[in-house]
C-alpha positions as CSV (number, residue, x, y, z in Angstrom):
1,M,-59.7,-13.7,39.9
2,F,-59.1,-15.6,36.7
3,R,-57.2,-12.6,35.2
4,R,-55.0,-12.3,38.3
5,C,-54.2,-16.0,38.3
6,F,-53.3,-15.9,34.6
7,L,-51.2,-12.8,34.9
8,M,-49.4,-14.2,38.0
9,T,-48.5,-17.4,36.1
10,A,-47.2,-15.4,33.1
11,A,-45.2,-13.0,35.4
12,I,-43.5,-15.9,37.2
13,A,-42.6,-17.6,33.9
14,L,-41.2,-14.3,32.5
15,L,-39.1,-13.7,35.6
16,V,-37.6,-17.1,35.3
17,G,-37.1,-16.7,31.5
18,C,-35.6,-13.2,31.8
19,A,-33.3,-14.0,34.7
20,S,-30.2,-13.8,32.4
21,T,-29.5,-13.3,28.8
22,P,-30.9,-16.2,26.6
23,G,-28.8,-18.2,24.3
24,D,-30.0,-19.0,20.7
25,D,-31.4,-22.4,21.0
26,A,-29.8,-24.0,24.1
27,D,-32.3,-25.4,26.6
28,T,-30.7,-23.3,29.4
29,L,-33.6,-23.8,31.8
30,E,-33.8,-27.5,31.3
31,S,-33.8,-28.3,35.0
32,Y,-36.7,-26.0,35.7
33,N,-38.5,-27.1,32.6
34,R,-38.3,-30.8,33.3
35,A,-39.5,-30.2,36.9
36,M,-42.4,-28.2,35.6
37,F,-43.1,-30.7,32.9
38,A,-43.3,-33.5,35.6
39,F,-45.6,-31.3,37.6
40,N,-47.9,-30.6,34.7
41,D,-47.9,-34.3,33.7
42,A,-48.9,-35.3,37.3
43,V,-51.8,-32.8,37.4
44,D,-52.9,-33.9,33.9
45,K,-53.0,-37.6,34.9
46,A,-54.7,-36.8,38.2
47,F,-57.4,-34.5,36.8
48,F,-57.4,-33.2,33.2
49,K,-57.0,-36.5,31.4
50,P,-59.7,-38.4,33.4
51,V,-62.1,-35.4,32.9
52,A,-61.3,-35.3,29.2
53,K,-62.0,-39.1,28.9
54,V,-65.4,-38.6,30.5
55,Y,-66.1,-35.6,28.4
56,R,-65.3,-37.6,25.2
57,R,-67.3,-40.6,26.3
58,V,-70.4,-38.7,27.4
59,L,-71.0,-36.0,24.9
60,P,-72.3,-36.8,21.4
61,E,-69.9,-36.1,18.6
62,P,-72.0,-33.3,17.0
63,V,-72.0,-31.5,20.4
64,K,-68.2,-31.8,20.8
65,T,-67.8,-30.5,17.2
66,S,-70.0,-27.5,17.9
67,I,-68.1,-26.7,21.1
68,G,-64.8,-26.8,19.2
69,N,-66.3,-24.6,16.4
70,F,-67.5,-22.1,19.0
71,F,-64.1,-21.6,20.6
72,S,-62.4,-21.5,17.2
73,Y,-64.9,-18.8,16.2
74,L,-63.9,-16.8,19.3
75,N,-60.3,-17.3,18.5
76,D,-60.9,-15.8,15.0
77,V,-61.1,-12.4,16.8
78,V,-57.5,-12.9,18.0
79,V,-56.4,-14.0,14.6
80,L,-58.0,-11.0,12.9
81,V,-56.2,-8.5,15.3
82,N,-52.9,-10.2,14.6
83,D,-53.5,-10.2,10.8
84,L,-53.9,-6.4,11.0
85,L,-50.8,-6.0,13.2
86,Q,-48.7,-8.0,10.7
87,F,-50.3,-6.1,7.7
88,K,-51.7,-9.3,6.3
89,L,-54.6,-7.5,4.8
90,H,-55.8,-10.3,2.5
91,L,-56.0,-12.7,5.5
92,A,-57.7,-10.0,7.6
93,A,-60.4,-9.7,4.9
94,M,-60.9,-13.4,4.9
95,D,-60.9,-13.7,8.7
96,S,-63.3,-10.8,9.1
97,S,-65.6,-12.6,6.6
98,R,-65.3,-15.8,8.6
99,I,-66.5,-14.0,11.7
100,V,-69.5,-12.4,9.9
101,F,-70.6,-15.6,8.2
102,N,-70.1,-17.8,11.3
103,T,-71.9,-15.3,13.5
104,T,-74.9,-15.1,11.3
105,F,-75.3,-18.4,9.3
106,G,-73.2,-20.4,11.8
107,V,-75.4,-19.5,14.8
108,A,-72.7,-17.6,16.8
109,G,-70.0,-20.0,15.6
110,L,-71.6,-23.3,16.6
111,F,-71.4,-24.3,12.9
112,D,-68.3,-23.6,10.8
113,V,-70.0,-22.5,7.6
114,A,-67.1,-20.2,6.6
115,T,-64.8,-23.1,5.9
116,R,-67.4,-24.6,3.6
117,M,-67.5,-21.3,1.8
118,E,-63.7,-21.6,1.1
119,L,-62.8,-19.3,4.0
120,P,-60.3,-21.5,5.9
121,K,-59.3,-21.2,9.5
122,H,-56.0,-19.3,9.9
123,N,-53.5,-19.4,12.8
124,E,-52.1,-16.0,14.0
125,D,-51.5,-14.8,17.6
126,F,-49.5,-12.2,19.5
127,G,-46.4,-14.5,19.8
128,Q,-46.3,-14.8,16.0
129,T,-46.8,-11.0,15.7
130,L,-43.8,-10.4,18.0
131,G,-41.8,-12.8,15.9
132,Y,-42.9,-11.0,12.7
133,W,-41.6,-7.7,14.1
134,G,-38.2,-9.3,14.9
135,F,-38.4,-10.3,18.6
136,G,-36.4,-13.4,19.3
137,E,-38.1,-16.4,20.9
138,G,-35.8,-16.4,23.9
139,Y,-35.6,-19.3,26.4
140,Y,-37.8,-22.3,25.9
141,L,-40.2,-22.4,28.9
142,V,-42.7,-24.9,30.4
143,L,-45.4,-22.8,32.0
144,P,-47.4,-24.1,35.0
145,L,-50.5,-25.8,33.7
146,L,-50.2,-23.9,30.4
147,G,-47.4,-26.1,29.0
148,P,-44.7,-25.4,26.4
149,S,-43.8,-21.8,25.5
150,T,-41.0,-19.4,25.0
151,V,-40.3,-16.0,26.6
152,R,-41.7,-14.4,23.4
153,D,-44.8,-16.6,23.4
154,T,-45.4,-16.0,27.1
155,F,-45.6,-12.2,26.4
156,G,-47.8,-13.1,23.5
157,L,-50.2,-15.1,25.7
158,V,-51.0,-12.0,27.6
159,G,-52.2,-10.3,24.4
160,N,-54.1,-13.4,23.3
161,F,-55.8,-13.5,26.7
162,F,-57.1,-10.0,26.7
163,T,-58.1,-10.0,23.0
164,N,-60.1,-13.2,23.3
165,P,-63.8,-12.4,23.7
166,V,-64.0,-14.9,26.6
167,T,-62.1,-12.3,28.6
168,W,-64.0,-9.1,27.8
169,A,-67.5,-10.2,26.5
170,T,-68.9,-11.1,29.9
171,D,-69.0,-9.4,33.3
172,S,-69.4,-12.7,35.1
173,E,-66.3,-14.4,36.5
174,A,-68.3,-17.6,36.8
175,V,-69.1,-17.6,33.1
176,E,-65.6,-16.7,32.2
177,W,-64.1,-19.5,34.4
178,S,-66.6,-21.9,32.9
179,L,-65.8,-21.0,29.3
180,W,-62.0,-21.2,29.8
181,G,-62.5,-24.5,31.6
182,L,-64.7,-25.9,28.8
183,D,-62.2,-24.8,26.2
184,L,-59.4,-26.5,28.1
185,I,-61.2,-29.8,28.5
186,N,-62.3,-29.8,24.9
187,R,-58.7,-29.2,23.7
188,R,-57.5,-31.9,26.1
189,S,-60.1,-34.3,24.8
190,S,-59.0,-33.8,21.2
191,L,-55.4,-34.9,22.1
192,L,-56.4,-38.3,23.5
193,R,-56.2,-40.1,20.1
194,I,-52.9,-38.4,19.2
195,E,-51.5,-39.2,22.6
196,R,-52.2,-42.9,22.1
197,A,-50.7,-42.9,18.7
198,L,-47.4,-41.3,19.9
199,A,-47.2,-43.2,23.2
200,D,-45.0,-46.0,21.8
201,E,-42.8,-43.7,19.8
202,Q,-41.6,-41.2,22.5
203,I,-38.3,-42.1,24.1
204,D,-38.2,-38.9,26.1
205,P,-41.6,-37.1,26.3
206,Y,-40.0,-33.8,27.4
207,S,-37.6,-33.6,24.5
208,F,-40.3,-34.7,22.1
209,Q,-42.7,-32.0,23.3
210,R,-39.9,-29.3,23.2
211,S,-38.8,-30.1,19.7
212,A,-42.3,-30.4,18.3
213,Y,-43.4,-27.1,20.0
214,L,-40.4,-25.1,18.8
215,Q,-40.6,-26.4,15.2
216,M,-44.3,-25.7,15.1
217,R,-43.9,-22.1,16.3
218,R,-41.1,-21.3,13.9
219,N,-43.1,-22.6,11.0
220,L,-46.0,-20.4,12.1
221,V,-43.9,-17.3,12.6
222,Y,-42.3,-17.7,9.2
223,D,-45.5,-18.9,7.4
224,G,-44.1,-22.4,6.8
225,N,-40.6,-21.3,5.6
226,P,-38.4,-20.9,8.7
227,P,-34.7,-20.2,8.5
228,K,-32.5,-23.1,9.5
229,P,-31.5,-22.8,13.2
230,D,-27.9,-22.1,14.0
231,F,-27.9,-24.9,16.6
232,D,-30.2,-27.8,17.2
233,F,-29.9,-29.1,20.8
234,D,-31.7,-32.3,19.9
235,A,-29.1,-33.2,17.2
236,A,-26.5,-35.8,18.1
237,P,-23.0,-34.1,18.7
238,E,-20.4,-34.6,16.0
239,P,-17.6,-37.0,16.9
240,T,-14.4,-35.3,18.1
241,K,-11.5,-35.5,15.6
242,P,-8.4,-37.1,16.9
């Protein structure tokens, strides 16, 4: 059931995103995106944010750290696969070592001993792999419940989903649902402090999220050295010459 719901969400977003030929950077789907942003924000305020606050208040810090370490450990499998798909063999060697050390000495990833052994966490996924092989990012999209994305990253989410051990390492849908839910609440909890820090600075939360997401993804795809975009839809227009 969870797989069907996820794939249906991705399919709907892709149909919206592929409805016509995307421009370079223009927010062509802004009307849809703002409506979906408002929907996600309402769901977050009604459910996810209150649950995240309780989660943060009730669980001891070491427990929350171990939960975050565990899901980061599972994500290392996704990272390793994409290291190999991008022929980043040095990173693949490091990330495979991370998995081995955190599996054994880190008690199935509950403790991040690999980072202490100078094997830092890396960030690679299927969206970045598609970018590495020359696929354009396409339209900016706000996905139902999943948040900011692009057409390319939405395709990438499908690969990330099926590569993550949460999807294939258990035959129980109840366990799978529980793990995805716990990961989501843990991630949402980690954003509470950042959210408070940015609350007074955001003039338009939608534009802020869009710009931050696109800049972050371009930095990741180009390993911190992205080309300058041809057009920035957040920049102020130049004055018209008389």
